C-alpha positions as CSV (number, residue, x, y, z in Angstrom):
1,X,0.0,0.0,0.0
2,X,1.2,3.5,-0.8
3,X,-0.6,6.9,-0.9
4,X,0.3,10.6,-0.6
5,X,-1.8,13.3,1.0
6,X,-1.4,16.8,2.4
7,X,-0.2,16.9,6.0
8,X,-3.1,19.1,7.2
9,X,-5.7,16.8,5.6
10,X,-4.2,13.7,7.0
11,X,-3.7,15.2,10.4
12,X,-7.3,16.3,10.8
13,X,-8.6,12.9,9.6
14,X,-6.3,10.9,11.9
15,X,-7.0,13.2,14.8
16,X,-10.8,12.9,14.4
17,X,-10.7,9.1,14.1
18,X,-8.3,8.7,17.0
19,X,-10.5,10.6,19.4
20,X,-12.8,7.6,19.5
21,X,-10.0,5.2,20.6
22,X,-10.3,3.9,24.1
23,X,-7.4,4.6,26.5
24,X,-7.9,1.0,27.7
25,X,-9.0,-1.0,24.7
26,X,-10.5,-4.4,25.3
27,X,-8.1,-5.9,22.7
28,X,-4.7,-4.7,21.5
29,X,-5.9,-4.3,17.9
30,X,-8.6,-1.9,19.0
31,X,-5.9,0.6,19.8
32,X,-5.2,0.8,16.1
33,X,-6.5,2.9,13.2
34,X,-7.7,0.8,10.3
35,X,-6.6,2.5,7.1
36,X,-7.6,1.4,3.6
37,X,-6.4,3.0,0.3
38,X,-8.4,2.4,-2.9
39,X,-9.8,4.4,-5.8
40,X,-7.9,7.6,-4.9
41,X,-9.6,7.5,-1.5
42,X,-8.2,6.7,1.9
43,X,-10.7,5.4,4.5
44,X,-9.7,5.7,8.2
45,X,-11.7,3.8,10.9
46,X,-11.6,3.2,14.6
47,X,-13.7,0.9,16.8
48,X,-13.9,-0.3,20.4
49,X,-17.0,-2.5,20.3
50,X,-19.1,0.5,21.6
51,X,-18.2,3.5,19.4
52,X,-17.1,3.4,15.8
53,X,-15.8,6.3,13.6
54,X,-15.0,6.3,9.9
55,X,-14.2,9.0,7.4
56,X,-12.9,9.3,3.8
57,X,-10.3,11.6,2.4
58,X,-9.1,12.1,-1.2
59,X,-5.4,11.1,-1.8
60,X,-3.0,10.1,-4.5
61,X,-3.1,6.3,-4.2
62,X,-0.1,4.7,-5.8
63,X,-0.8,1.2,-4.5
64,X,-4.0,0.0,-2.9
65,X,-4.0,-1.9,0.4
66,X,-5.0,-1.9,4.1
67,X,-3.0,-1.4,7.3
68,X,-3.6,-1.3,11.0
69,X,-1.3,0.9,13.1
70,X,-1.3,2.5,16.6
71,X,-3.8,5.3,16.4
72,X,-2.4,7.5,19.2
73,X,1.2,7.2,18.0
74,X,0.2,7.9,14.4
75,X,-1.7,10.9,15.5
76,X,1.3,12.3,17.4
77,X,3.6,11.7,14.5
78,X,1.4,13.3,11.8
79,X,0.8,16.4,13.9
80,X,4.5,16.9,14.3
81,X,5.3,16.7,10.6
82,X,6.2,19.7,8.4
83,X,3.4,21.3,6.5
84,X,4.0,19.4,3.2
85,X,2.7,16.2,1.4
86,X,3.0,13.0,3.5
87,X,3.6,9.6,1.8
88,X,2.5,6.5,3.6
89,X,4.1,3.3,2.3
90,X,3.8,-0.3,3.5
91,X,7.1,-2.2,3.3
92,X,6.8,-5.8,4.5
93,X,5.2,-5.5,8.0
94,X,6.2,-1.9,8.7
95,X,4.8,1.4,7.6
96,X,7.0,4.3,6.5
97,X,5.9,7.9,6.7
98,X,7.9,10.4,4.7
99,X,7.4,14.1,4.8
100,X,10.3,16.2,3.3
101,X,13.3,15.0,5.2
102,X,11.3,13.5,8.1
103,X,11.0,9.7,8.1
104,X,9.1,7.5,10.6
105,X,8.7,3.7,10.7
106,X,5.9,2.0,12.5
107,X,5.1,-1.6,13.2
108,X,1.7,-2.8,12.0
109,X,-0.9,-4.8,13.7
110,X,-2.7,-7.9,12.2
111,X,-5.4,-6.6,10.0
112,X,-7.3,-9.9,10.0
113,X,-7.8,-9.6,13.7
114,X,-9.6,-6.3,13.5
115,X,-13.4,-6.6,13.9
116,X,-15.8,-5.4,11.2
117,X,-17.4,-2.1,11.9
118,X,-21.1,-2.1,12.5
119,X,-23.2,-0.8,9.6
120,X,-25.1,2.4,9.9
121,X,-28.7,2.0,11.1
122,X,-31.6,3.1,9.0
123,X,-31.8,6.9,8.5
124,X,-34.3,8.4,10.9
125,X,-34.0,12.0,9.8
126,X,-31.9,15.1,9.3
127,X,-31.3,18.0,11.7
128,X,-29.5,21.4,11.4
129,X,-26.1,20.8,12.8
130,X,-25.8,24.1,14.6
131,X,-29.1,23.7,16.3
132,X,-28.2,20.1,17.4
133,X,-24.8,21.3,18.7
134,X,-26.4,24.1,20.7
135,X,-29.1,21.9,22.2
136,X,-26.5,19.2,23.2
137,X,-24.2,21.8,24.8
138,X,-27.1,23.1,27.0
139,X,-28.5,19.8,28.1
140,X,-25.3,17.8,28.9
141,X,-24.6,20.4,31.6
142,X,-27.0,18.5,33.8
143,X,-25.8,15.0,32.9
144,X,-24.1,13.0,35.6
145,X,-20.3,12.5,35.5
146,X,-20.5,9.7,38.0
147,X,-19.8,6.4,36.2
148,X,-21.3,4.4,39.1
149,X,-24.7,5.6,37.8
150,X,-24.3,4.9,34.1
151,X,-27.9,5.6,33.3
152,X,-27.6,9.2,34.5
153,X,-24.4,9.7,32.4
154,X,-26.7,9.5,29.4
155,X,-29.1,11.9,27.7
156,X,-32.7,10.8,27.0
157,X,-33.6,11.7,23.5
158,X,-37.3,11.6,22.8
159,X,-38.6,11.9,19.2
160,X,-42.2,12.8,18.4
161,X,-42.8,13.7,14.8
162,X,-40.7,16.8,13.9
163,X,-39.6,17.5,17.5
164,X,-36.6,16.2,19.3
165,X,-36.5,16.6,23.1
166,X,-33.2,16.2,25.0
167,X,-33.4,15.5,28.7
168,X,-30.6,15.1,31.3
169,X,-30.3,15.0,35.1
170,X,-27.7,14.2,37.8
171,X,-30.4,14.2,40.5
172,X,-29.6,17.8,41.6
173,X,-30.6,19.6,38.4
174,X,-32.5,18.8,35.3
175,X,-32.2,20.2,31.8
176,X,-34.6,19.9,28.8
177,X,-34.2,21.3,25.3
178,X,-36.5,21.0,22.3
179,X,-35.5,21.4,18.6
180,X,-37.2,20.7,15.3
181,X,-35.9,18.4,12.6
182,X,-36.9,16.7,9.4
183,X,-37.8,13.0,10.1
184,X,-37.8,10.4,7.4
185,X,-41.2,9.2,8.7
186,X,-43.5,12.1,9.8
187,X,-45.2,10.0,12.4
188,X,-42.1,8.7,14.1
189,X,-42.4,8.2,17.9
190,X,-39.5,6.7,19.8
191,X,-36.9,7.4,22.5
192,X,-33.3,6.4,23.1
193,X,-30.7,6.9,25.8
194,X,-27.3,8.1,24.4
195,X,-24.1,8.7,26.3
196,X,-23.6,12.4,27.0
197,X,-20.0,12.1,26.0
198,X,-21.0,10.6,22.6
199,X,-23.4,13.4,22.0
200,X,-20.8,16.0,22.9
201,X,-18.2,14.5,20.6
202,X,-20.8,14.4,17.7
203,X,-21.8,18.0,18.4
204,X,-18.2,19.2,18.3
205,X,-16.9,17.1,15.4
206,X,-19.8,16.5,13.0
207,X,-22.4,19.2,13.6
208,X,-20.3,22.0,12.1
209,X,-20.7,20.5,8.6
210,X,-24.3,21.6,8.1
211,X,-27.0,19.0,7.9
212,X,-26.5,16.1,10.3
213,X,-28.1,12.8,9.6
214,X,-29.4,10.7,12.5
215,X,-29.8,6.9,12.1
216,X,-31.5,4.5,14.5
217,X,-31.7,0.7,14.5
218,X,-35.1,-1.0,14.7
219,X,-34.0,-2.7,17.9
220,X,-32.9,0.7,19.3
221,X,-29.5,-0.8,20.3
222,X,-27.4,1.5,18.0
223,X,-27.5,5.1,17.0
224,X,-25.5,6.6,14.1
225,X,-24.6,10.1,13.0
226,X,-23.1,11.2,9.7
227,X,-22.2,14.5,8.0
228,X,-19.6,15.7,5.6
229,X,-18.2,12.3,4.7
230,X,-17.8,11.3,8.3
231,X,-19.9,8.8,10.3
232,X,-20.0,7.5,13.8
233,X,-22.1,4.9,15.6
234,X,-22.6,4.2,19.3
235,X,-24.2,1.6,21.4
236,X,-27.1,3.0,23.4
237,X,-27.2,3.1,27.2
238,X,-29.3,0.2,28.5
239,X,-31.8,0.9,31.3
240,X,-34.9,2.8,32.3
241,X,-34.3,6.5,32.5
242,X,-36.2,8.3,35.3
243,X,-39.3,10.2,34.2
244,X,-38.0,13.6,34.8
245,X,-40.2,15.5,32.3
246,X,-43.1,15.5,34.9
247,X,-40.9,17.3,37.5
248,X,-41.0,20.6,35.6
249,X,-43.8,22.6,37.2
250,X,-46.9,23.6,35.3
251,X,-47.8,26.5,37.5
252,X,-45.3,29.0,39.0
253,X,-46.9,31.9,40.9
254,X,-43.6,33.6,41.5
255,X,-41.1,34.6,38.8
256,X,-38.3,37.2,38.5
257,X,-36.6,38.5,35.3
258,X,-33.0,39.7,35.4
259,X,-30.5,40.7,32.7
260,X,-28.5,37.6,31.8
261,X,-25.0,39.2,31.6
262,X,-25.4,41.2,34.8
263,X,-26.7,38.2,36.8
264,X,-24.0,35.8,35.5
265,X,-21.2,38.2,36.4
266,X,-22.7,39.0,39.8
267,X,-23.1,35.2,40.6
268,X,-19.6,34.5,39.4
269,X,-18.1,37.2,41.7
270,X,-20.0,36.3,44.9
271,X,-19.3,32.6,44.3
272,X,-15.6,33.2,44.8
273,X,-16.1,33.3,48.5
274,X,-18.4,30.3,48.7
275,X,-16.8,27.5,50.6
276,X,-16.8,23.9,49.5
277,X,-20.3,22.6,49.6
278,X,-21.4,26.2,50.2
279,X,-24.2,28.1,48.5
280,X,-25.1,31.4,46.9
281,X,-28.2,33.0,48.3
282,X,-30.6,34.9,46.2
283,X,-33.1,37.4,47.8
284,X,-35.7,38.6,45.3
285,X,-37.4,41.6,46.9
286,X,-40.5,43.7,46.3
287,X,-38.1,46.6,45.5
288,X,-37.5,44.9,42.2
289,X,-34.0,43.8,42.9
290,X,-32.1,40.7,43.8
291,X,-29.5,40.5,46.5
292,X,-26.8,37.8,45.9
293,X,-24.6,36.9,48.8
294,X,-22.2,34.1,49.8
295,X,-19.6,33.2,52.3
296,X,-19.5,33.5,56.1
297,X,-18.7,36.5,58.2
298,X,-15.7,35.1,60.0
299,X,-13.9,33.9,56.9
300,X,-14.9,35.7,53.7
301,X,-18.2,37.0,52.4
302,X,-19.6,38.9,49.4
303,X,-22.8,40.5,48.3
304,X,-24.1,42.3,45.2
305,X,-27.4,43.9,44.2
306,X,-28.8,44.0,40.7
307,X,-32.2,44.9,39.3
308,X,-34.9,42.2,39.0
309,X,-38.5,42.4,38.0
310,X,-40.5,40.4,40.5
311,X,-44.0,39.0,40.0
312,X,-45.5,37.5,43.1
313,X,-44.3,37.5,46.7
314,X,-40.7,38.1,47.8
315,X,-38.6,34.9,48.0
316,X,-35.2,33.8,49.3
317,X,-33.5,30.7,47.9
318,X,-30.0,29.2,47.9
319,X,-28.2,27.2,45.3
320,X,-25.0,25.3,44.8
321,X,-22.8,27.9,43.0
322,X,-21.3,25.5,40.5
323,X,-24.7,24.1,39.4
324,X,-26.2,27.6,39.3
325,X,-23.3,29.1,37.2
326,X,-23.2,26.1,34.8
327,X,-26.9,26.4,34.1
328,X,-26.7,30.1,33.5
329,X,-23.7,29.9,31.1
330,X,-25.7,27.9,28.5
331,X,-28.5,30.4,28.3
332,X,-28.0,32.8,25.4
333,X,-31.0,35.1,25.6
334,X,-30.7,38.7,26.9
335,X,-32.7,38.0,30.0
336,X,-33.2,35.2,32.5
337,X,-36.5,34.2,34.1
338,X,-36.5,32.4,37.5
339,X,-39.8,30.7,38.2
340,X,-40.8,29.4,41.6
341,X,-43.5,27.4,43.2
342,X,-42.1,28.1,46.7
343,X,-38.7,28.4,48.3
344,X,-38.2,24.7,49.1
345,X,-39.2,23.6,45.6
346,X,-36.9,23.4,42.7
347,X,-36.5,26.6,40.6
348,X,-37.0,26.6,36.9
349,X,-34.6,28.9,34.9
350,X,-35.4,29.8,31.3
351,X,-34.4,32.4,28.8
352,X,-36.4,35.4,27.8
353,X,-35.7,37.7,24.8
354,X,-37.1,40.9,26.3
355,X,-37.5,42.3,29.8
356,X,-41.3,42.2,29.4
357,X,-42.4,39.3,27.2
358,X,-42.9,35.6,26.8
359,X,-40.3,33.2,28.2
360,X,-38.3,30.9,26.0
361,X,-39.6,27.4,26.4
362,X,-37.1,25.5,24.2
363,X,-34.6,25.2,27.1
364,X,-35.5,24.6,30.7
365,X,-33.1,24.2,33.6
366,X,-34.6,23.0,36.9
367,X,-32.3,23.5,39.9
368,X,-32.8,22.0,43.4
369,X,-32.3,24.6,46.1
370,X,-30.1,24.0,49.2
371,X,-31.4,24.3,52.7
372,X,-30.8,27.8,54.2
373,X,-30.4,28.3,57.9
374,X,-32.1,31.3,59.5
375,X,-32.9,32.8,56.1
């Protein structure tokens, strides 16, 4: 096998495929990248029995063939090469990379031991890549990072007709985002549980190419994404996801609207003095302001006051500063709307385009308050 391709093209392709490689592969060959050269096209694949990735790049193929080499080492080597054409040549059982005066030789792995990649499931529909990426970035904020609770490390994706709803929770906060898409079958109705990490990788690496195709298997054991000549598949998370949609309140007699940028900056500043496992307290008053404070008097404390338009009775609540700030940072409207049933109940945070107007219902962030002493 022998082919030549520009360094930048090869580097981007190898880097994208290598990102799916497991740091602890279940078999040595799964640490490799499977590379095939044929018909002036080079196909690069990776697989770990859970996630597969494959893409095609154009190249000058002098001799067709297939190799399997260490993905992470190849990635490091290609990134270090000069910005010039790279020639990859198989000589006996070793691969030679040549770029100007730079030469590297790598051992190959047995190609016949590499498993066959799973095929793409049936196309379910197409979604705007930018909208998909934005929705994923907002919802995965609430997904758990605790691998001892694998179900909560996933994102529940519910599909009803032309609407996709993303849901995530780590038991302390919930996030929900709705977007529209173009389904292959207009009456489609299904739901799947996808790893938050998988969705995040897809959003970052595939969603920027425009239209993103989503594929689902009939048995709902596999999900696939493809865009711009790249495709990836992932095994779905197995288990029953908690029914969190019903936790969002239907009636909220108390709500307050604040400027997003002002509130985020104020919350970030007062959070600096919040101790580990501490909280930020928010006092929404009838004077149409919110007082943010944190810390303790004998150590460090902080407070700040910003305008807030309050509807309903005054209310004082406290939140984990990290959970609060993470939820705020994924809202991109000019104003924030806090909606309350009562102080002990979770608060719902949504976006709002104008100081006086309808709230945005495409993204909802439900945050559990902390208990305040002598508030």
